C-alpha positions as CSV (number, residue, x, y, z in Angstrom):
1,M,-4.4,107.5,-138.4
2,N,-7.5,108.7,-137.2
3,K,-8.6,105.2,-136.3
4,T,-5.7,104.7,-134.2
5,S,-5.7,108.0,-132.4
6,T,-9.2,107.6,-131.5
7,R,-8.5,104.2,-130.1
8,L,-5.9,105.7,-128.0
9,R,-8.1,108.5,-126.8
10,R,-10.9,106.0,-125.9
11,L,-8.1,104.0,-124.2
12,A,-7.2,107.1,-122.2
13,W,-10.8,107.9,-121.0
14,W,-11.6,104.5,-119.9
15,T,-8.1,104.3,-118.1
16,L,-8.9,107.8,-116.2
17,A,-12.3,106.4,-115.6
18,L,-11.2,103.0,-113.9
19,I,-8.4,104.8,-111.9
20,M,-11.3,107.3,-110.8
21,I,-13.7,104.4,-109.5
22,A,-10.6,102.8,-108.1
23,V,-9.7,105.8,-106.2
24,T,-13.6,106.2,-105.2
25,L,-13.8,102.7,-104.1
26,Y,-10.5,102.8,-102.1
27,I,-11.7,106.1,-100.1
28,A,-15.1,104.3,-99.6
29,M,-13.7,101.1,-98.4
30,R,-10.5,102.0,-96.4
31,P,-10.8,101.8,-92.7
32,Q,-12.2,105.0,-91.1
33,K,-10.7,106.5,-88.0
34,V,-12.8,106.4,-85.1
35,L,-12.8,109.6,-83.1
36,V,-12.4,108.8,-79.2
37,D,-12.1,110.9,-76.2
38,T,-8.6,109.9,-74.2
39,A,-6.7,110.1,-70.8
40,R,-3.0,110.0,-69.8
41,A,-2.1,107.7,-66.9
42,E,-0.4,109.4,-64.4
43,Q,1.1,109.2,-60.9
44,A,-0.8,111.1,-58.5
45,P,-2.2,111.2,-54.7
46,M,-5.4,109.1,-54.6
47,Q,-8.0,108.3,-51.7
48,V,-10.5,105.8,-51.1
49,T,-13.6,107.2,-49.4
50,I,-17.1,106.5,-48.2
51,D,-19.4,109.4,-48.9
52,E,-22.7,109.5,-46.6
53,D,-25.0,112.2,-45.0
54,G,-24.1,112.9,-41.5
55,I,-26.0,114.6,-38.5
56,T,-24.7,116.7,-35.5
57,R,-25.4,115.9,-32.2
58,I,-24.4,117.1,-28.8
59,R,-22.1,114.9,-27.3
60,E,-23.5,115.2,-23.8
61,R,-27.0,116.0,-23.7
62,Y,-29.1,116.0,-20.1
63,V,-33.0,115.6,-19.8
64,V,-33.9,117.7,-16.8
65,S,-37.0,115.9,-15.2
66,T,-39.3,116.7,-12.2
67,P,-38.3,114.7,-9.1
68,L,-41.7,114.3,-7.7
69,S,-45.2,115.0,-8.5
70,G,-46.3,118.4,-7.7
71,R,-47.1,122.1,-9.3
72,L,-44.7,123.4,-11.9
73,L,-44.2,127.3,-12.2
74,R,-44.0,128.7,-15.5
75,I,-40.7,128.4,-16.9
76,T,-39.0,131.8,-18.1
77,L,-36.1,130.6,-20.1
78,D,-35.9,130.4,-23.6
79,V,-34.4,127.9,-26.3
80,G,-30.6,129.2,-26.5
81,D,-30.4,130.8,-23.2
82,E,-27.1,130.1,-21.6
83,V,-27.1,128.1,-18.1
84,K,-24.6,127.4,-15.3
85,A,-24.3,124.2,-13.2
86,G,-25.6,124.7,-9.8
87,E,-26.5,128.3,-10.3
88,T,-29.2,128.8,-12.9
89,V,-32.6,127.8,-11.7
90,L,-34.5,126.0,-14.5
91,A,-37.7,125.9,-13.0
92,R,-39.6,125.9,-9.7
93,M,-42.2,123.5,-8.1
94,E,-44.7,124.1,-5.2
95,P,-46.5,121.1,-3.4
96,T,-49.8,120.0,-4.3
97,D,-51.3,119.1,-0.9
98,P,-51.7,116.4,0.4
99,E,-50.3,114.5,-2.6
100,L,-46.5,115.6,-1.7
101,L,-47.5,114.9,2.3
102,D,-48.9,111.3,1.5
103,P,-46.7,108.7,3.3
104,R,-46.6,106.6,0.0
105,M,-44.9,109.7,-1.5
106,V,-42.5,110.1,1.3
107,A,-41.5,106.7,1.0
108,Q,-40.8,106.8,-2.8
109,A,-38.7,110.1,-2.3
110,E,-36.6,108.3,0.2
111,A,-36.1,105.3,-2.2
112,R,-35.4,107.7,-4.8
113,V,-32.5,109.2,-2.3
114,R,-31.4,105.9,-2.0
115,A,-30.8,105.1,-5.6
116,A,-29.4,108.5,-6.4
117,Q,-26.7,107.5,-3.7
118,R,-26.1,104.1,-5.4
119,K,-26.1,105.8,-8.7
120,L,-23.4,108.3,-7.3
121,E,-21.4,105.1,-6.1
122,A,-21.3,103.5,-9.4
123,A,-20.3,106.5,-11.6
124,K,-17.6,106.8,-9.2
125,T,-16.6,103.5,-9.4
126,E,-16.6,103.9,-13.2
127,Q,-14.5,107.1,-12.9
128,T,-11.9,105.0,-11.1
129,K,-11.8,102.7,-13.9
130,A,-11.5,105.3,-16.5
131,K,-8.8,107.0,-14.9
132,N,-6.6,103.6,-14.6
133,A,-7.4,103.0,-18.2
134,L,-6.5,106.3,-18.9
135,N,-2.8,106.1,-17.0
136,F,-2.5,102.8,-18.5
137,A,-3.1,103.9,-21.7
138,E,-0.7,106.8,-21.5
139,S,2.0,104.5,-19.7
140,E,1.7,102.6,-22.8
141,M,2.2,105.2,-25.3
142,G,5.1,106.3,-23.6
143,R,6.6,103.1,-23.8
144,V,6.0,102.7,-27.6
145,R,7.2,106.2,-28.3
146,V,10.7,105.2,-26.5
147,L,10.8,102.2,-28.5
148,R,10.2,103.8,-31.9
149,R,12.8,106.3,-31.2
150,N,15.1,103.0,-30.9
151,N,13.5,101.6,-34.3
152,A,12.0,98.7,-31.9
153,A,8.4,99.5,-32.9
154,S,6.6,100.4,-35.9
155,D,4.2,103.8,-37.0
156,L,1.3,101.5,-36.7
157,E,1.7,100.1,-33.4
158,F,2.2,103.8,-31.8
159,A,-0.9,105.0,-33.9
160,E,-2.8,102.1,-32.2
161,K,-1.4,103.3,-29.1
162,E,-2.1,107.1,-29.7
163,L,-5.7,105.9,-30.6
164,A,-6.2,103.9,-27.4
165,F,-4.9,106.8,-25.3
166,R,-7.3,109.5,-27.1
167,Q,-10.4,107.0,-26.3
168,A,-9.3,106.3,-22.6
169,T,-9.4,110.4,-22.3
170,E,-12.4,110.7,-23.9
171,D,-13.8,107.9,-21.5
172,A,-12.4,109.4,-18.2
173,R,-14.0,112.8,-19.3
174,S,-17.2,111.0,-19.9
175,A,-17.1,109.4,-16.6
176,E,-16.2,112.5,-14.8
177,L,-19.4,114.4,-16.4
178,A,-21.4,111.2,-15.2
179,V,-20.0,111.8,-11.6
180,D,-21.2,115.4,-11.6
181,I,-24.6,114.5,-13.0
182,A,-24.8,112.0,-10.3
183,K,-24.0,114.2,-7.7
184,Y,-26.5,116.9,-9.0
185,E,-29.6,114.2,-9.2
186,L,-28.8,113.3,-5.6
187,E,-29.0,116.7,-4.6
188,L,-32.4,117.2,-6.3
189,Q,-33.7,114.0,-4.6
190,E,-32.9,115.0,-1.4
191,A,-34.3,118.4,-2.0
192,A,-37.4,116.6,-3.1
193,L,-37.3,114.5,0.2
194,I,-37.0,118.0,2.5
195,L,-40.0,119.0,0.6
196,T,-42.2,116.3,2.0
197,D,-41.3,117.3,5.5
198,P,-42.9,120.5,6.6
199,A,-40.6,120.6,9.3
200,K,-37.6,120.8,7.2
201,Q,-38.9,123.5,4.6
202,K,-37.2,127.1,4.8
203,N,-39.5,130.0,5.3
204,G,-42.6,127.8,5.0
205,D,-43.0,128.4,1.4
206,G,-42.4,124.8,0.5
207,E,-40.7,125.9,-3.1
208,L,-38.4,123.5,-4.7
209,P,-36.1,125.3,-7.3
210,I,-34.4,122.5,-10.2
211,N,-31.1,124.1,-10.8
212,A,-29.1,123.3,-14.1
213,P,-26.9,120.0,-13.9
214,I,-24.0,121.1,-16.4
215,D,-22.8,124.5,-18.2
216,G,-24.2,125.0,-21.5
217,R,-27.5,126.5,-23.0
218,V,-31.0,125.2,-23.2
219,L,-31.6,123.1,-26.4
220,R,-35.5,122.3,-26.2
221,I,-38.2,123.0,-23.9
222,N,-40.7,120.3,-23.2
223,Q,-43.1,122.1,-20.7
224,E,-43.2,125.8,-20.4
225,S,-46.7,126.7,-19.3
226,A,-47.5,126.3,-15.2
227,A,-49.3,122.5,-14.9
228,V,-49.9,120.1,-12.1
229,I,-47.3,117.5,-13.3
230,T,-46.2,113.8,-12.2
231,A,-42.8,112.7,-11.5
232,G,-40.4,112.2,-13.7
233,S,-42.0,114.2,-16.5
234,P,-39.2,115.7,-18.8
235,L,-39.2,119.6,-18.5
236,M,-36.1,120.5,-20.7
237,E,-33.0,119.3,-22.4
238,V,-29.6,121.3,-21.6
239,G,-26.3,120.7,-23.2
240,D,-23.0,122.5,-24.7
241,P,-23.6,123.1,-28.5
242,S,-20.0,123.5,-29.1
243,D,-19.5,119.9,-28.0
244,L,-20.5,118.5,-30.9
245,E,-19.9,114.9,-32.5
246,V,-21.5,113.8,-35.7
247,V,-23.4,110.5,-36.7
248,A,-23.6,109.0,-40.2
249,D,-25.5,106.0,-41.1
250,V,-23.8,103.7,-43.5
251,L,-24.4,100.5,-45.3
252,S,-23.1,97.6,-43.3
253,R,-20.8,96.4,-46.1
254,D,-19.4,99.6,-46.1
255,A,-18.9,99.9,-42.2
256,V,-17.0,97.0,-42.1
257,R,-14.0,99.0,-44.1
258,I,-14.1,101.8,-41.7
259,Q,-12.2,101.8,-38.8
260,A,-11.5,104.0,-35.5
261,G,-9.1,106.6,-36.1
262,N,-9.7,107.2,-40.1
263,D,-9.9,110.7,-41.1
264,V,-13.0,112.5,-42.2
265,S,-13.6,115.3,-44.3
266,L,-16.9,117.3,-43.2
267,E,-18.0,119.3,-46.3
268,H,-21.3,121.2,-47.3
269,W,-21.9,122.3,-43.5
270,G,-22.2,126.2,-44.8
271,G,-18.8,127.2,-43.8
272,E,-16.2,128.4,-46.0
273,K,-14.0,125.3,-45.8
274,P,-14.6,121.6,-44.9
275,L,-14.1,120.6,-41.3
276,R,-11.6,117.8,-40.2
277,G,-12.7,114.8,-38.2
278,R,-11.8,111.4,-37.0
279,V,-14.1,108.4,-36.7
280,R,-14.0,107.5,-32.9
281,L,-16.6,104.6,-33.0
282,V,-18.3,102.0,-35.5
283,E,-21.3,100.8,-33.4
284,P,-21.5,97.3,-33.3
285,S,-25.1,96.7,-34.1
286,G,-26.9,97.7,-37.2
287,F,-30.6,98.6,-37.9
288,T,-32.9,98.4,-41.0
289,K,-34.0,101.5,-42.7
290,L,-36.1,102.1,-45.9
291,S,-34.3,103.9,-48.6
292,A,-35.7,106.6,-50.7
293,L,-36.8,104.1,-53.2
294,G,-38.7,102.0,-50.5
295,V,-35.8,99.4,-50.5
296,E,-34.6,97.8,-46.9
297,E,-31.4,98.4,-46.1
298,Q,-28.9,97.4,-43.3
299,R,-26.9,100.3,-41.7
300,V,-24.6,101.2,-39.2
301,N,-24.0,104.4,-37.3
302,V,-20.4,105.7,-37.4
303,V,-19.6,108.2,-34.6
304,I,-17.2,111.2,-35.6
305,D,-15.1,113.6,-33.7
306,L,-14.6,117.1,-34.9
307,L,-11.0,118.2,-34.4
308,D,-11.4,121.9,-35.7
309,P,-11.7,124.2,-32.4
310,P,-15.3,125.4,-31.7
311,E,-14.5,128.6,-32.6
312,S,-14.1,127.8,-36.5
313,R,-17.7,126.4,-36.5
314,T,-19.7,128.7,-34.3
315,Q,-22.7,128.7,-36.2
316,L,-23.3,124.9,-36.6
317,G,-25.7,123.5,-34.3
318,D,-27.3,120.6,-33.0
319,N,-28.8,118.4,-35.4
320,F,-27.3,120.0,-38.6
321,R,-26.8,118.3,-41.9
322,V,-23.0,117.5,-43.1
323,D,-21.5,115.6,-45.8
324,C,-19.2,112.9,-44.6
325,R,-16.2,112.1,-46.9
326,M,-14.6,108.9,-44.7
327,I,-10.9,108.2,-45.9
328,V,-10.5,104.3,-45.6
329,W,-7.7,104.2,-48.0
330,S,-4.8,107.0,-49.1
331,S,-1.5,107.2,-50.9
332,D,0.8,109.7,-52.0
333,S,1.7,108.3,-55.0
334,V,0.1,105.7,-57.3
335,L,-0.5,105.2,-60.9
336,Q,-4.1,105.8,-61.7
337,I,-6.5,106.4,-64.9
338,P,-9.9,107.2,-64.9
339,T,-12.5,104.3,-64.3
340,S,-14.4,105.0,-67.4
341,A,-11.8,103.6,-69.3
342,L,-12.1,100.1,-67.9
343,F,-14.2,97.3,-68.8
344,R,-14.3,93.6,-68.5
345,V,-13.3,90.5,-70.8
346,E,-13.6,87.3,-69.7
347,Q,-13.4,88.2,-66.1
348,R,-10.4,90.6,-66.2
349,W,-10.4,94.2,-66.5
350,H,-9.0,95.6,-69.7
351,V,-8.4,98.9,-71.4
352,F,-8.0,100.3,-75.2
353,E,-4.4,101.6,-75.1
354,V,-3.4,104.2,-78.1
355,R,-0.1,103.4,-79.7
356,N,1.0,105.3,-82.8
357,G,-3.0,106.3,-83.6
358,V,-4.3,102.3,-83.0
359,A,-6.3,100.9,-80.2
360,I,-4.9,98.2,-78.6
361,L,-6.8,96.1,-76.1
362,T,-4.6,95.6,-73.0
363,P,-5.1,93.6,-69.9
364,V,-4.3,95.6,-66.7
365,D,-4.6,94.9,-63.0
366,V,-6.5,97.0,-60.9
367,G,-6.0,98.0,-57.6
368,H,-8.2,100.2,-55.3
369,N,-11.0,102.0,-57.1
370,N,-12.9,105.2,-55.5
371,G,-15.3,105.6,-58.4
372,R,-13.4,108.1,-60.3
373,Q,-10.0,106.8,-60.4
374,A,-8.8,103.3,-60.4
375,E,-5.1,102.3,-59.0
376,I,-3.2,100.4,-61.9
377,L,-1.0,97.9,-60.7
378,G,0.5,96.3,-64.2
379,G,-0.4,96.1,-67.7
380,I,0.3,100.1,-68.6
381,N,3.0,102.4,-67.8
382,V,3.1,106.1,-67.0
383,D,1.8,108.6,-69.5
384,S,0.2,105.9,-71.4
385,V,-2.9,107.1,-73.4
386,V,-6.2,105.1,-73.2
387,V,-9.8,105.6,-74.3
388,I,-12.2,106.5,-71.9
389,H,-15.9,105.6,-72.3
390,P,-15.1,103.4,-75.3
391,S,-18.1,102.5,-77.5
392,D,-19.1,99.1,-78.3
393,T,-17.6,99.8,-82.2
394,L,-14.3,100.0,-80.9
395,E,-12.0,96.8,-81.4
396,D,-8.7,95.8,-81.4
397,G,-6.4,97.3,-83.9
398,V,-8.7,100.1,-84.9
399,Q,-7.3,103.5,-85.9
400,V,-8.6,106.1,-83.7
401,E,-8.3,109.8,-83.5
402,Q,-8.7,112.4,-80.6
403,R,-12.1,114.0,-80.8
């Protein structure tokens, strides 16, 4: 009886030990859940942008130079002073005998007057061409507007005609300003020609005033002190600081994706909110530039018009830095996931979709990608849960748990 009890107790102990060993082995050998970070596929707005640094510049900048050689009196204006076209005297010159009365200088002054006359005629011709182009663009936009009301023209066609009208308006404005400047240059050269003839000089003082060619402010003074200078020497730059545009140089492979009319968000310029802009021109010629790492890059200038009124950016001036976010594609609603969830398997994009706590390797079709979010065209649905930043240890069919 005692032997039987002892055997039963030993059997019970061995059975208990085997059960404990089996449980321990099961716990040690069973698959462990992998901790992962997840995100949910959602239907939301999306934009694809090209981000680059930009520099503001005054649209129409004018360099005032001397019409002939002579003695320049000290310039009393300071940088930032306001000037009026034809009224504000920027500088004064006095003759230095006998150079201004030399026959060769007289002949050169007469030649410059004739050249200024031809330049004015050419500017008027360009103005006529710009006005004709503006009238044609305006009529085309009106024609397409009528067709669109009758559902005979697409919104894209109307947008193209509207863009052509805006560009023609800017060209006409630039041509008108070119005519005004050409008139000023002709007046300046005629005044210089009078200075070479003592009989035509008023009051016998022979002083030549140089007036402001446009309304604006003094941007830079090249020669402030009195000095004897030669013809064509730059004295100062004038322009309208409120009439700004932005120039951003982008990689040539990005420039081919940018088109005139693309919207631009100008950020980090110092104001409380971003400024609105629109691409006016992608220059057709590129240039080579060294990157910060010393690598040669082919870059292209993109010219951007500011859409906000000057009153909202009074502190923004010439040659200021801004961040340009050029929108090359946008949609109000697309299925999207973080790009960190994507990885390639055999030349196709895949994700790990989490279903009932298990990571399932799922191929997906990817559309646009802005570096943060990726458009999903197929493979998963709205509210599907995917793993972001999947590690190398994650495999198909592995149980996962939210970190």
